[in-house]
N, C-alpha and C positions, 0 to 999 in steps of 0.2 A: 634226204629230211624227205618224209613222205607227205603227201596232201591230202587231205581230205573233201573229195565233192559231195554233192548234192542237190538238191530242191525243195526250197520251204515252199511251205505255202502261205501264201498273203492273200487275204481277201478273194480277188477273181484270176491272182495270179500265180506263176512256182517261181522264185525266185531262185536263179542257180547260185551257190554260193562256194566256194574253194576257203578251205580252212587247214593253215601251215602254223609249223612253229608253236611254242612256248613262252611263257613271258608275258607280261601287260600288254593286255589286246588292243589293237590296231583296226579300226573299221578302211577299208578302202574305197574310195568311191573314184571310179572312174572319169577319163575327158568323151570330149567328142560334139553334144550330148547321144549323139547316135550312136556309138561305138561301145561296146564293152570293155571287159575288162582284161583279158586276154594281152591284149597290146603291152600291159605293164609287166608279163612275165615271159621269160625267171629273174630277170636284171634284179628285181624290186624284190623277189625273194630274199636278198641278202639280208634286209631285218630282219626275218626271220632267225635268224641264229640271236636271235634276243629277245626278238618279241614275235607275240602271236597276231599274223594278222588272217585279217577275215575279209576276203574279196568277196564282191558279186556284182551280177550283170544288173546291169538297171532295167526296170520294169518295163517289157516290150522290146528290149534289144538283146543281141545272140542270144543266150540260153536261156532268156528269160522272156523269150518273143509268146512261146506258145498262148494260146485263147487273151490277147491283149488288144486292145482295139487303141487307135490315138486318144480317143476321148476319156480311155481311162487315167492316162499321166498327167498328171499334172505337177507343179512346185511342193503341195500338199502332199501328192500322193506319195512322193519321192521320199516324204519325209515322215508318214507313214509307215513307210517300209522300213526305215532306218530303225525305228522304234521298235518295231516289229520285229527284227532282226537282231537288235539288244536283246528282248524279252526271250526271244528263243533261245536264245545262247547262254541264258540266265544271269546277263551283266546286270550288276548295277551299276555302271558306267563302264568310258571306255574313251580310250582316242581315237579320234578321227582323222584321218590321211586324205586330202582331194588334190588330184593332178589335175590342171589346166581346168576346165571346166567342173570337173570336181572340187576342183574350191570354192567353186562359187557355192555348190550343193553345202558343201561343208561350212562353210561362212552363215547360209541360212541354217542349217542345222545348229547351229553354236547361239543363235541370235535366241531359236527358239529354244532348246533344252540344252542349256547353259550349263544345268543341274547334274546334266551326264555326262560331261565331258571330262577327262583329267586332263589333255593336251590335245593343240590343235595344230597341224602340221599341212601349210599351205605351199603346195607344190608348183612352179613354173606356173602359179595362178593367172588363171585369165584374169580380164576386164571385171570390175566387184560394182559398175554403174552404167546406167545407158551412156552418161556424155564419154567415159571412158573408151566406152564400143564405138561408141564414134570415130573418136580421136584413135582406135587401135585401127579400125577399117581403113582409114585415110593412112596411118604409117604402113600397111602394109602393103598397099599398091603403091608406096614412094620406096621401099626396100627391094621389090621383085625386079628381077632381073629383065632387061628387055625383051619384051613378047612373050615374055609366062603371063601376065592379065589376060592378053590373046585368047592365048593357048587354053587357059584355065575357060575361059568362056564358051570356047569353040568346041570342049568337049563336053560343054554342061549341056549345048544343045542339040546333041545326037539325040538320036534315038534312043541307042542301046543305052546310054546314062541314065536319061530319063525312066528308063524299064527297070534299073538296077543295075547293071550288065556288073559283074564285080571285075571283069579286065579294065571296065571304061573308068568306074570307081577307082582302081589302083592307078592308073594312068595320072588321072585329078589328080590323088593325094599327093603321089610322087612330086607331083611340080607346086602344089600347096606347099608342103612342108618343105621343100627345096632351103629358104631360109633359115627353117626352125633349127637346123641340125650344125654341129662347127665340120663335119665330119661326114659328107655327100654318103659311102658309102655305109653308114647306117642304116637310110633310108633301105636298104637292102632287107635287112632285118625288119626295120618298123613297118613298112608300109605292108606287106602282105600277113601279117596278124590282126590290121586292123577289121578283116570281114573274116576273119579264119570260121567266126559259127554264124555265115550268113549266108542266104539264099538272096535270090531277085526279088520277093517276098518280104525278108527279113529288112534287105536294103531298105523298100519303101516306107514301110512301118517304122524300121527307127527316121527315116529322115520325117515322116511326120511328126513322130514325136519332139523331135528336136525342133519345129517350127512352133509347136505349141508350148514348148520350153520356153524359146523365145519369145512370143507374145508377151507372158509374164514376167518377162525378165527383161534380156538388154533392148527389147524392143518395144519395151515401155516408156514414154519419155518419164524424169522424173527417178525411175527406178535406181537406188542406190543405199547396199549394203553397207557401207563405213558406217554409217551414224550407229546402227545398229550393232556394233560390235562393242561400244564403250564396255559393256557389262560383260562382256568375256572374258573373264579375269585368269583362266589357267592359262600356264607356260603354252607359248605360240611362236612356232618356227614358222618362217615367211623365206625359204629358199628359192633360189629362182637363179636361173644362168645369165651370165654376161652377153651374151649373144644371143636371148631367146630373142623370136619375134616381139612377145609382149615386152615394152621397154621395161626397163628397172625403173623409173621412175614413177609407174604405175603401181609394182611392188612396192617400192618405197611407201605409197601413199596406202597400201594397204596395211604394210607394218606398224603405219603410224597410227592405223585407225584402234588397234587393239594394247588395251595398259599394261599388258605384259608378253611384249610379241620382241623376235632377236629378227634381226632381218640379216640372212646369209647371200651374199652375190658370189656364185662359184664360177670364175674365169675359163675360158675356152671352154664353155658349156652353153646350148640354146635351149629348147623348150623341153626339153626329155634328160631332164637329172638323174632320174634313177639310171637310163641308158647310156649315156656319155659321162658320167661322176658317180659311178654307185658307191665309191670308198667314200665321197665325199658325203653324200646323202646318208652313208651309215653311221658316220662319225658325228655327223649335224643331230640327226635324231637321235641317236644314243646319249648324246651331253645334254637333249633337253631333259630327258628324263634322267639323268644321272649325277649333272656337274654340279647340284647345291641339293644338299640334303633337306632342305628346309620347300623343295620343290612340291606338289602336289603328285601321288603317285595311284599307281591304280588299289582301286580299293575293291576288298569280296564284298560282297552284300551284308549290309550293317554296319561296314565301317563309317565312321567320318570323316569328311576331306580334312586335310592337313594345309599348311601355309601357302604362299605365293613365292615361287624362284623368280632372281633377277639374276642376271649376268652382267660380267664387268668389261666393259666401262658403259655409264648409263647415263642417256640422253633425259630426261623430264623436260617435258614443256604442258604450258600452261595455255591453251586459246581461250580467248574470250573476245566478245562481242562488245565495242567497246562506243558509247553515244559518243558522236562527234564534237559534240559539245564539252567533253571530258577529254580530248585527248591530249590536251597541253596537262592539265594534270596526271595523265599516264606518261608522257614524258617526263615529266617534274619527277614523280614518285618513281619514275626508273631510275633517274640518273642520281637519284638518294638511294637506291637502292643497290648500285652499281657501285656506289662510294663507300659504302658501311663495309665494315669487317666479313670476310668472307667465312662462311662453316668451311669445318676441316675437310676435304675432300674436293670442292666446289674449285674446279679448274676457270669457268668462265661462265660468261651470262650474255645474250645478243636479244633484242628486242627486233622481230621480225614482224610488218606491216602485209597482211593478207588482202582478200577483196573482199568487198561487200563490209566492211566498216570491224575484220575479225584481225587480230592480232596476234601474236605468240610472244610468250618469255619463255627460252629454250635455255638449259641450263645442263653443261655439262659436270659431269662427275668422274673423279679420279676412279672410282670403285665402287663395288656393291655395297662392301663395310663401312663407307662415307655414309651411304645412302641409309644406312640400317641404322648407323649411328644417329643421323639425324632424327627418324625415327623415335627412337629411344627414349631422345631427349625431351618429344614431348613436346617441342620447338614447331610452330607451322611455318611451312614455305612462306618468305616472304613476299612471293611473286602471289602466292595466293591472297594471300592479308590485302597487299595493294588491290589488289581487282577488286574484292570484297569492298574494299573503302569507296571503290569508284563504282558500287551497283552494277558491276558485270556481269554477265551470267558467262559461265566459264566450267571446260572439262578437263581434266588434269590427267595426262599419261606417261607412262614409263616405258621405254624399248629401247632393246640391245642397239650398238651404234660397234659395226666392224672395224677396228683399224687400218684395215685394209682386207682387201679383197682375200677370200681364204682357195689355199692352194687347194 
């Protein structure tokens, strides 16, 4: 299958793009954020069997570096570049796939342009908040083999590394990503790709851009993308490695932030699912688009959106901040709710207490059809009615829960 490459002018930059495959379009956002898209190829091209993939190197990185200064790159400019590419390719809407840091950008884009999305795919997503980023850094130090942290610090302190030397970079990232893959030999494929299109000067430019993007996101106290996802109602896939060096519980929180998200945890897989489990990636991304005829599909210009897909089994959760003075009423109301006759397909209901007065009423349903039947009956969910009687502000989510880890 032949890929088409070229440069797309965007403001004061020229963005390198790679277009391959046919079918519903998916724009691919690479990680780093100081890498380019080459580390994803050729394994992620497996999706080109069924989809049109549009890769690009972020402004100032890799083959999109010429003429760009660090001050030219912000989170806002990243969003503008995505919209520019969408218009360049004549697309009314598209799916967005983000890997690692690219998933952070994908969530930024989804929250700002939800009307331009058909589907959202978050692969091995990096932390979505300042708090989770701090926790992740502590986690990384705890899981690294003895001596690795000190070795990375020593490499980073050398004159060669500070000057952007590619061999020093390679040595550093080989250690950095050691706990990120299940098969150590995969590092021989991965590490050389990270800087294929970089010179020393481009490495230094990419590092400066990375620092700027961190300042506007992870390094900013209070930064949290997850509350902004509640209005992103397109089918969403959060696919994560069982042994990813980003903990699975962070991916779980990310999935729970979306009204229509499916979390898939792939066993024997680390931080590079497309490289470590390409068959699972192809299967789950394909299912995101095809396993329910009511799912939103790619829309040609002028077409209107369709319904929203859900997959079985389904967990519905209603989160609410309850006045401490009304907690006794909540407990009594929940007891009545649990004692009442259950709607068809409702397997169980749980009341969970969180932090800062937040409670969750979580219900597990046998399948998608049970929820559709409840919706079509016109009966309002009992949990929602209970919280409204208590005057509690609430948010409602529906998300996929796997019965077991996927093979």
